[in-house]
C-alpha positions as CSV (number, residue, x, y, z in Angstrom):
1,X,193.3,315.7,230.9
2,X,190.6,315.6,228.2
3,X,189.9,312.4,226.4
4,X,191.4,312.0,222.9
5,X,187.9,312.6,221.4
6,X,187.7,316.0,223.2
7,X,191.1,317.2,222.1
8,X,191.3,319.3,219.0
9,X,193.0,317.8,215.9
10,X,196.7,318.9,215.7
11,X,197.8,320.3,212.4
12,X,201.2,318.8,211.5
13,X,203.5,320.6,209.1
14,X,206.2,319.0,207.0
15,X,208.8,319.4,209.7
16,X,206.6,317.7,212.3
17,X,206.0,314.9,209.9
18,X,209.7,314.5,209.2
19,X,210.4,314.4,212.9
20,X,207.8,311.8,213.5
21,X,209.0,309.7,210.6
22,X,212.6,309.8,211.9
23,X,211.5,309.0,215.5
24,X,209.4,306.1,214.1
25,X,212.6,304.6,212.5
26,X,214.8,305.2,215.6
27,X,213.2,306.6,218.7
28,X,216.6,306.7,220.4
29,X,218.0,309.3,218.0
30,X,219.5,312.2,219.8
31,X,217.9,315.7,219.5
32,X,221.3,316.8,218.1
33,X,221.3,314.2,215.3
34,X,217.6,314.8,214.6
35,X,218.3,318.5,214.3
36,X,221.1,317.9,211.8
37,X,218.9,315.7,209.7
38,X,216.0,318.2,209.8
39,X,218.0,321.4,209.4
40,X,216.9,323.0,212.7
41,X,218.6,323.8,216.0
42,X,218.6,321.1,218.7
43,X,216.5,323.4,220.9
44,X,213.8,323.8,218.1
45,X,213.6,320.1,217.5
46,X,213.3,319.4,221.2
47,X,210.6,322.0,221.6
48,X,208.7,320.5,218.6
49,X,209.0,316.9,220.1
50,X,207.8,318.2,223.5
51,X,204.9,320.0,221.8
52,X,203.9,316.8,219.9
53,X,204.0,314.9,223.2
54,X,202.0,317.5,225.1
55,X,199.4,317.6,222.3
56,X,199.0,313.8,222.4
57,X,200.4,313.2,218.9
58,X,203.3,311.2,220.3
59,X,201.9,309.0,223.1
60,X,205.1,307.3,224.2
61,X,208.5,306.0,223.2
62,X,208.8,302.2,223.5
63,X,210.7,299.1,222.5
64,X,209.6,296.1,220.5
65,X,210.5,292.7,221.9
66,X,210.9,289.7,219.6
67,X,208.6,287.1,221.3
68,X,210.5,284.1,220.0
69,X,213.8,285.3,221.6
70,X,212.2,285.3,225.0
71,X,210.4,282.0,224.8
72,X,207.0,283.1,223.5
73,X,206.1,280.7,220.7
74,X,202.3,281.0,220.4
75,X,200.7,284.1,219.0
76,X,196.9,283.8,218.9
77,X,193.9,286.0,217.9
78,X,190.6,285.6,219.7
79,X,187.1,286.8,218.6
80,X,185.0,286.8,221.8
81,X,181.3,287.3,221.7
82,X,180.1,288.7,225.0
83,X,176.6,289.5,226.3
84,X,176.2,293.3,226.0
85,X,175.6,293.8,229.7
86,X,178.9,292.1,230.5
87,X,181.0,293.7,227.8
88,X,182.9,296.4,229.8
89,X,183.5,294.1,232.8
90,X,184.9,291.4,230.6
91,X,187.0,293.9,228.7
92,X,188.4,295.3,232.0
93,X,189.3,291.8,233.2
94,X,190.9,290.8,230.0
95,X,192.9,294.0,229.7
96,X,194.6,293.1,233.0
97,X,195.8,289.7,231.8
98,X,199.5,289.7,231.0
99,X,199.3,287.5,227.9
100,X,196.9,289.8,226.2
101,X,198.8,292.3,224.1
102,X,195.9,294.1,222.5
103,X,192.1,294.2,223.0
104,X,189.6,295.9,220.9
105,X,185.8,296.5,220.9
106,X,184.7,295.7,217.4
107,X,181.5,296.2,215.4
108,X,179.4,293.1,214.5
109,X,178.5,290.1,216.6
110,X,182.1,289.4,217.8
111,X,182.3,292.4,220.2
112,X,185.8,291.8,221.4
113,X,188.9,291.0,219.4
114,X,192.2,290.4,221.2
115,X,195.7,289.2,220.6
116,X,197.6,287.0,223.1
117,X,201.2,285.8,223.4
118,X,201.9,282.5,225.1
119,X,204.9,280.3,225.8
120,X,203.2,277.3,224.4
121,X,199.9,275.7,223.5
122,X,199.5,274.5,227.1
123,X,199.8,278.0,228.5
124,X,197.2,279.2,226.0
125,X,194.9,276.3,226.9
126,X,195.2,277.2,230.6
127,X,194.4,280.8,229.9
128,X,191.3,279.9,227.9
129,X,190.1,277.4,230.5
130,X,190.9,279.3,233.7
131,X,190.7,282.9,232.7
132,X,188.5,283.4,229.6
133,X,185.8,280.8,229.6
134,X,185.0,281.4,233.3
135,X,184.1,285.1,232.8
136,X,180.4,285.9,233.0
137,X,178.7,286.8,229.7
138,X,181.1,284.9,227.4
139,X,178.9,283.5,224.6
140,X,181.5,282.1,222.2
141,X,185.2,282.3,221.5
142,X,186.9,281.8,218.1
143,X,190.6,281.2,218.4
144,X,193.1,281.5,215.5
145,X,196.8,280.7,216.0
146,X,199.3,282.6,214.0
147,X,201.3,280.5,211.6
148,X,203.6,283.1,210.0
149,X,204.1,286.9,210.5
150,X,204.6,288.7,207.2
151,X,204.3,292.2,208.7
152,X,204.0,293.7,212.1
153,X,204.2,297.4,213.0
154,X,203.9,299.3,216.2
155,X,201.8,302.5,215.9
156,X,200.8,304.2,212.7
157,X,202.8,305.9,210.0
158,X,202.0,309.4,208.6
């Protein structure tokens, strides 16, 4: 399968956008209910959703878990400066760590920006000491702990 950069841009019409918007609100909606809302047949809606998935517009259907409800009380953001020759190895290692929910290669001196979820401060401290600081090439780590979440959204809106 070609990388996202190699795939042509998909042209979305108003119906595709409406389907995406409705799935964004409720990805569990049935094709029948979606078809009624859109004004197409169930078969047409299902074919459009399948096409959007095959073209890579819709990557997956997922759930969002409330961290506090499952005992995760610390949400932290990390800016990690890494020596350039170690960047990909460090990123590969961090991407495999269960507490890390997102990891990005950024411009500027920071290089890596990541978000982690931890049961408590002790678990975060153990992660920093035993998993992050020991990686080769780590030059500095700036940690910011979330105080209050005003908005959080999965994926993008059209």
